[in-house]
N, C-alpha and C positions, 0 to 999 in steps of 0.2 A: 394549589395542588398540582397544576400543570407544570409549575416550575420544578417541583420535587420530581415529577415524572420525567421531565426533560433531563434533569440532572442525573437521574438513575440510568436513563437510556444512554446518555453521554458516557457515563462511567462504564456501562456494559459494553459500549462500542470500543472503548479503550482496552478493556479486558479481552474482548474477542480478537481485536487486531494485534494487541501486544502479545497475547498468548500464541499467536500464529508463528512467531519466530522460533521459540523453543520447540513447538510442534513440528515445524519443518526440519529442525535438527534431528528430532527423533525419527521422522520419516526417512531421512537420508541415510540412516544406519542400515536400511535394508532395500531401499529403492533408489534408483538413479533419478536425477533432478527432473527430467522431462516426464517420466512415467509418474513420479510423485505428483507433479502438477496436473497431469491428465486425470489421475484418480481423484484428486482434490476437486476438480471442477466437474467430473462426472457426478459426484455427490452433490456439489453445490448447485449445479444446473437442475438436477432432478427435484431438489427441494424448492428452488426458486421458481421453476416452471409450474410445479404443482400449486404453489401459492398464487402465482400470476393467473393461472387458469381458474382458480377459485374466486379471486378478488378483482382482477382487472377488468374494466369494461371492454378494452381492446387488447387482448393478450398477445396478438401477433402484429409486430410492426410491418407496415406495408409500403409507406412512401419511400421515395428514393433517398431522402435525407435520413429517414429512420434506419433503412438498411445500411447506409453509410456509417451511421453511429454504431450499429451492431458490429460491423466489420472493425471499426476502431476499437470497440470494447474487446473483441476477440483477439485482435492482433497486438494491441498495445497494452491494455489492462490485464489480459490473461496471458497470452503467449510470451511476448517480450518481457513483461513484468515478472512473471513467475519463473520463466527460464533463467533469466539473469539473477534474480533473487536467490533461487535455489542453488544455482552454481556458485554464487557468491558465498552462500552460507556453508559450502563445503570447505571454505578456506578461513572463515572467521566465525565469531560467536553471534548468536541472535541479538544480544544486547548492542554490539557494535553495528550490526546490520540495521537495526531499528533506528539508531541515531543517524546513520547516513540517510535512511529513508525519510527522516524528519525534515530533510531539505525540500520535500514536496511543495509546501506553501510558498517558499521562496522561489523555486524553479517555476511554479505555475504563474506567479506574478511576473517573472521575467518574460516567459513566453507570451503572456497576455499582452504585455506592453509591446513586445517585439513583433508578434504575428498578427494580433488583432487591433493593434494601435488603440488600445483602451487604457486610460490612465497614463501615468508617466513615472519614470524613475529619475529623481534628481541625483546630485552627487552623493548625498547621504544614503539614498536608496541603493546605489551601486556599491557603496561601502558595505551596506547590509548584505548584499549578495556575496561580496568577497569574504565577509566575516563567516557566512554560512559555509563557504568552501574551505576557509581556514579551520573552522571547527571540525570538519570532516578530516582535514589534514592532520589535526592533532589526534583524532581517533585512530587514523591509519598509522601515524608515526613513521612516514617514509624517510629513508636516508639512502645515500649512495650504496651503503652496504646491504640494505634489505629492500631495495626498490622492487625487486621481484619476489619478495617474501609473501607468505600466505596471506597475512593480514592486508597488505597493500593490494594484492590481486583480488581478494574478497571485497574490499571496500570499492575498488574500481568497478567490479561487476554489479554490486548493489547500486552504485551510483547510476549506472546505465539503466537499471530497473526504475529508479526514481525519475530519471529523465523521461522514460517511456510513459509512465503514468501521468506526469505533469504535462507532457506534450499531448497525450491522449485527451486529457480533460479540456485543454484549449481547442484541440481539433474538433471535439464534440460540440463545443459552443459555436465554433465557426460553421459547422454544418447546420445548426439550428433545427434539430429534429422536432417532429410534431408530436410524437407519442410520449407516454409517461416514461420516466427513467428506468423503473424497475423491470418492465417487460424487455426493454432494449438490453439491459444488463443481463437478465436471465438468458436470453437467446445468445448474447455475446459469450456467456460462460459455456453454453452448449457447443457453439461453433469453436471456441477456443480449445475446449477439451478434445474435440475431434482432431484439430490441427496438432495439438501436443501429442496425442497418440501416434499420429502419422510421423511426426518428427522423432519421437522416441524409437519407433521401428527403424526409421531411416538412419538414425545415429547408432544402431546396433545395440541399444540398451537391452539387458536381459528382461524379458516380459514376465515378471513375477505376478502370479494371480493373487487377489486379495486373500483367498483361502490359505495361501502359503505363508502369510505374514504373521508375525508375532502379535499378541494382544496389544502391546504398547504401540506398535506401528498402526494397527487398525484403529485404535483409539485416536491417534494423532490425525489420521485421515478423516475420521468422523468429525473431530474438532475443526479441522481445516475446512472441510466441505460444508458442514452445517453452520457452525458458529462464525468462523472467520470469513466465509464467503456468503452463503445465503442470508443468514440472520444479520451479519455485519453490514452487508450492502443495504438490506431493508431498513435497518436503523439509520444508516448514514443518509439515505435519500429522504427518509421521513423527517429527520432532524434538519436536513438542508432546507426543506420547505418551511419549517417552523422557526429556525434560528438564523438562517442565512449563512452565506459562505464564510464570513469572518469567524463567527463563534465555532462552527463545526470544524474548521481547519485547525482549531486549537487542539483537537484530539491527536494531532501529529506529535504533540509534546507530552501527551499522556502515554502513548504507545511505547516509547523507549523506556519509560520508568517501569511499566508493567513487564516488558520484555526482559529488562535487565534483572529485575527482582525474581521473575520466574526462572530465568536462566541460572541465576546464582543459587536459588533454593532447590530447584528440581534437577539441574544438570551440573551443579557445582562449578559454574563458570566464574572466572575471576573478573573483578571490577577494579580497574586501575584508576588512579587519580587523573591521568591524562584523558581517559574516556569520559569522566565526569566533566572535566574542564572543557573538552571538545563539545559536549552537549550544551553546556552553558553558553559557549560562543555561538553555536548554531541558533539558540534561542535569541541571543542578543542581535544576531543578524536579522532574524524574523522581525524583532521589535523595530529595528531601523527601517526595514522595507515597508512594514505595515503601520508605521507610527501615526499616520493621519487617520487610518481606520480605528486604531486603538483610542485616539483622542475622541473620535466621534462616539465610539461605544461607551467610553467613560462618561462623556457629557450626557448621553441619553439614558444612562443606567440610573435607576432609582435605588438608592441605598437604603 
């Protein structure tokens, strides 16, 4: 029964995070990127902090390493991640953005080896990293004539968001925080929302109130805040404890499928052959980088 439950939660996580990409596109029709991110994490932080206050034994992080992890969550997972992701999606589709974002497991492995000196990458591992970058290149389809085109700009911005999240996960491990992950994440959402509001005002974005938004944009904000942020992170950290980092990272390859299908059905976004090929190449790169972990999982799995 627990296997069925874990599988259902894994699928739910893929839907929550995959659906966030078309939801961002809808939100961007009436909100600027920074304000969209601020409202998203206003909602997410309220829901997450309410849950933490109800369930967590220590709802407020107190140690120096815990506060450092909260700052990392706010500045990298929330501010840098969401700002570059939302700006990137002004130039490209949610499906393409989600494929670029699927580089996260590869980038995290690279930063872990480089910064924490944990594990190693041999020649085939580095080929896997290069394959991941090549896959993103196929999705972006850069050429001398369109190097500054919308898709290339969008892919570059989303790539920076993926780097921020990957580096943030490694930086959090380096800090070795003492408290549970969910309280740190909830407070990181709250701090990140405050920073995004300040940046939005500083950038001169029109400060539209939620009451002035259309029902579709309000719905997208509710989805982003409740499902993609608060519930998504709760599922992620719960499954991380149960399944471990290898299996939970596989959600990065469910997310683009959900995002692409949702974008095609709900927003009539095109799906090109090169986009599909690029995604397959990214997955191939992941397989090369994580081949030893894949072998261990296959040997230990009971069929």
